[in-house]
N, C-alpha and C positions, 0 to 999 in steps of 0.2 A: 503492499500500498503505500510506501514512504518513496518507492522507487518512480509511482505513477504520480506522487504528488510533486517528485524533484522535477518528473521531465515537465510537466505543465509550468511551473514556477519556472524551471531555467528557461522554457523558449520564452515565456513573458519576459524576465529578465532581459533575456541576451535579445528580444526583439527590440527593446526600448534603449540598450545600451546603445546598440545600432544604431537606432535612428537621432538618438540624442549628440552620437559624433558625426551625422550629417550624412550616414552613407545611402548608398542607393538599395534597391528593391534586394537586389542579389545580397548584398552586405547584411541585410537585416534578416533573411533566410538564411544563411551561413551563420550568423552569430547566434539566432534560434536552436538553430539545428546543436551547433558546438555544445552551447550552454546547456539545452534540454539533456545532450547525453551527458556531459560531467554534473549535471546535478541528480540524472538517475540512478548513476554509478554511486553516489555519495548517500542516497538514499537506499538503495540494494544494500550497500557495505550496515549501514545504520541498521536496517531491519536485521540483517543476520546477528548483527553484535545484540540486539535486542533481544533477538530469540535464542540464542545462547546464555542470554544472560538471564533471562526471566526464565528459560524453558529447560 
């Protein structure tokens, strides 16, 4: 569940970050995709750590 939340939040954060920096449409997509992957990966690791710590 944290991975999915990280995916969505990362895409929004990356898109907004590229837009603030004055990027065009392709830059916004690239930032959104890369941030989504990174945030999802962090969420996945957090999910694994929480499962192992609580389970």
